[in-house]
N, C-alpha and C positions, 0 to 999 in steps of 0.2 A: 431288616426293616419290615415291622410287621405290617404289613396291608391298609391295614386303616388307622397307622403313624401317616402310611403315605396319603392317603387322600387327605388328611384334613390339613398336610400342607401344601396338597393341590389347588384344595378350595381355598386355603388363607389364600397365596398367589393371584385364585384367580376372581376374589373378591379388592387385593389392592391393585391389580390389570383394570377390574371397572368398576369403577366408584358407585357407577346405579347398582352392584349387587352387594355394596358393603353391607346392606343388612341381609342378606338369602340368607335363608339356614345352611338348605342342603342346593347341590345340584346333581342334575341329571347326570347317568351314565353315561349320556354322550360328551355331555362336556367336563364330569374328568379324568375318563377317556385319551379327549384333546388334551385339556393339561396334560396329561402325564406323557403325554407324549412332545411335546412339544421340552416339560423337564428332563424328557432321554433329552433332546435336540441340544438343549441348552446348559446342559452338564459334560455333555460329548464333549460340543465347543469347548465350553469353560477349560476343563482337560486337558483340552489339542492345544490350547491357548500357552499354558500354566506350563508343558511339558516343552513347549519350543521354547519360551520365555524365558526357562533354566536352563535348556542346555544350549541359549544364546549366550549368556552368562556365564555359564562355564569360560565357554568357545574364549568370546574377547579375553578374558580374564586372562585365559591363561597366554594366547596372542601377546597382551602386552607386557607379562611376569616373567615368561617363559622368553621373551624373541628384544622384546620393543624396548621397556624400560631401561635396563642392563646397560642397551647398547645406546642411548640416548637418542633415538629414532623417533618419529612421530607418526600419524595419520595427518589424515583433512580433518577438516568440520568441526566438531567441540568439543570431540575426545581428542584431534589431534591440539588445538587450543591447551586442555589439559595439560597432555604429554611436555607440550614446550613450556609452558608456565613451569609445570611440576623440575624440569630440567633445567630451567633457572634459576628460582627457587630455593630447590631442594623440598616445598614442599610436598607433604602428601598426596599419591596420584585421587587416594577412596575418596580421601575431603575435596577434590580440585572437581573429580567427575559428579559430586551433586551440586557444588555451589555454582561451577558455571554452565550446569542444565535449567538451573530453576527457572530463569528468564522465559527459556522453548519450553520446559510446563505447563508456565501461564500459556504462552500464548498457543500451545497444544491443546488448552483446554478450550479456548478460546474460537480456534479454528475445530480442530476436532471433533471436539463434543468432552461430559466427563470422564464416560469407559476410558478413551485412549489416557486420556490426565490421566487416571487410576492406574492405570496394565503400564503404563511411563512408567509416573511415583514407583511402584513395584519394582518393575526392572533396575532403571538407572542405583536405588535403593540397591538394593542384590548385588549387582556390579561393583559397588563401593564394597560391601560387608564382603562379599569374596574375594578381594580387592587387599583387604585386610586383614581378613585370618588366616583362608590357603595359601598355601606354599606352592610355589612350582619351579623344576630345577631351570635354569640355566639352562637350552636343551643344544645349542652350535655361540659359536664364539666367530664363526662366518659375517663378514655386515652380508655378504648376498644374499647368504638364506636365511637370515634375522630378517633382510628387510621384505623378502616374499614369503616365507610361512608365519612371520607374524603379523602382518597381510591379510591372509590365507585364515588364517583363524580368529581376526578380531572382522573380517567382513562376513566371514561364516557367524560371530556371533548375533554383529548387526541385520542380518538377514532372516537369522532366527527370530531374531527376538521380531522384526518387521513382518513375520509368517505369523504368529500371535497375537498380532494388535497391539506391538509398541515400540518404543525407541529407546537405543541406550545411546543415542546422535542424536542431537536436537536439529542438527545444520537442514535437513529435509521440512523443518516446519519452519523454520525460518527462510528456509528459498519457497515456501510454499504463499508464507503471507506478502511478504516481498513480489511474489509474482503477479500477485492481487492488484498492491494497492502499484507496480509502476509499469504492470502489462508488460511484465519482461518474461523471457521461459527459464525452468525450474533447473535448465542445463546451465544454463550460464549465468545464474545468480549462482550456482552451489560452485563454478568454475574459478569467477572471480575471489568468494573468498581464500578459495585453497592459494588462489594465488598470491592473495595478503600472508595467509598462514607459513604456507615455504618461503617466503621471499622474508619473511620476518625471522627465518629458524635458518632460512643462508645468513644471517646478516648476525646473529648472535652464537649460532654453534657452528656457523662454517658451511661450504660450499658438498662438502663430501659428504656430511651426514644430509644436507636437503637436498643432495644429489639421490641419498638413495632411504628417503623420504617420503622421494615421489615414487617410485619404483613399490614403498608401502602402498603409498594411496592405492594405487595401480594396483596390485595385488586383492587390496581390500576393497576396491567397488567394481570389479571381473565378478568376482568371488559374494560381493554381495546379489548382484545383477540374476544371476545364477542360480544362488539361493531361494531371488524372491520369482524368477519370471520361471523358475523349474528348470528339469532337465530337456526336458525338451520344447523346443520353440515350434509356435501352431504358429497354424499359415488358415486367415479369415478364408473364401476362396466363394466369389460369387459372379457366375456364369451367366451370360443370356442369351438362349439359343435357341430354334424355331425347333432342335430335335433335342427339346427338356426332357420326355421322357427316355429316350438311348440314356440319354447324359445322367438323370438320376437312377436308371437299372444300372448302366458301367458305374458309380458310387460305390454305390449298395454293396453290389456283386465281386466287384472287380477289385473295392478298394477297401471295401469293410467298413467303407462312415454311413453316419446318418446324412439324411439330409434335409435343408427345411426350404419348401417352394412357394413363393409367390406369386400372385395375379399383375402383371404390368403391361407397361404401352411399350411396345417399341417405335420410337422416328429414326428415321430415316431420309435422304435427295432432299433436294434443291427447297421443294415447297413442303418438307419436314409433315412428307404420310407416316401416320402411325401404324405400330397393329400389334393387332394380344400377342402376348407372349407369356412365360413362366420363365420366373428369376429362380435360379436354383441356389444356395446359399450351404457349402458348409465347410468344415474344420480338418487341418490336417497335418501333421505334423511336416516337419523343413523336407526333410530326406525322404520324404512319398511326391515333394511337388512338381521331383523332374516325370514319375511315371503319369502322374493323372496332367501334365501339358502333352504327354502322349497322346493317351485314352482321350480325349479331347481332341484332339487333329485331327486323330483315325474316324471321329466319329464325323466333325467338323470342322475344316480347316480355320472355317474362318470365324470362328465364334471367338465373341466376345468377353472375357472373364476378366474380374480383378480381385489382385491378389493382397492383402493386410496383414501387418502381424496384430496376431493373439497373445495378449499377455500370460493370458490363462486360462482352462476352460477344464469345466469337470463335465460328470451324467454322460446320455448318450453313449454311443460307441466310439469316443472316440478313443480311449483307449487299449481298443480292438487289434488287434494284430490283422496286416492285409485277409481276404480271402483268399486271393490269386495271384500269381505272378506274373 
C-alpha cells in the first residue's frame, strides 16, 4: 500500500477514535506513528484470531463428520445437544448448530460484548458451512477410537476458537450467566448440564452409546484445557524471606527467570511484631518447581512461599530455559 493512502487511513481512524479531533485536518508525525503502531498491533491480532478460528472450525468439523456423526456419538454442551437432536430426528447437524446456538450468542452479546458476539457468529456460521460443504472420510469404525479421537479433534477445534476470541459451543456462556445469577461455580453448572444431556442420551440412544459419548466428552474437555491453557502450566511463586537479595539473584542466575520485588511487612509472634521485608514474585513452569524448592531451601530452609496456578503468561523471560543446572 502507498504510504500516502496509509496515512489517510490512520488519520481517519484517529478521527473516529477521538471525536474531539473530528474536524482536525492533520495530525503530528508522532500521532501518525503511534496510530500506525496501533494499527499494526490490531491487524496482527485480527489475523491471528482469524487463523485460530479457521483452524478450529476445520478441526471441529473433522471430529464431528470424520468420527462422531456416523456412529451417533455425542459430546457435552450445545454441540452435544445438536448431535443428540440430529441423531433422534435426522435433521442436518449444520442447521441445528446454528439454531441451538442463537440464544447463547445473544446471551454472549449481553455478557461478553459486541466483538465477542460477532466473532462467535462468524465462527458458528463457518462451522455450519464447513459441515454442509466439506466431505470428510470415515477414519475408523472402532468405537473406542471414534470416542477418543472424535473428542480430541472436537476439543481442539473449540479450544482454538476460544484462543481466537470466539466460541463454537455456547455452554460456557450459559454457565457464566447462571453462575453470576445463582452464585454457583461455572464447573458445577457445566457438570449439571452434561449430566442431563448424557441421561437423555442413555434413554434414547442406549447405555453403551452414552458411555462412549462420556469418553468423547472427557477427551474433548481435556484437549480443550490443553489448548486454552497452553502446553506448559505455569506456577506463580510468592516468596517472603529476609534473604530476599539472595533469593532474587538465585531466581535470575540459576533459574533463568525474571522477578518482581515488592516492599512489605512481615508479621509474626504473639504480639504481632512486624519487620520490613522484600516480597519476591516470579513465574516458573511446573517442571521447574522442584528445583526452585531445593534452591530456596539452600538459602533459607524456613522461608515462607505461596504457589498458585497461572493459566497463561507472556513476555518477560518466562520462555527462556534455565541458565544453570
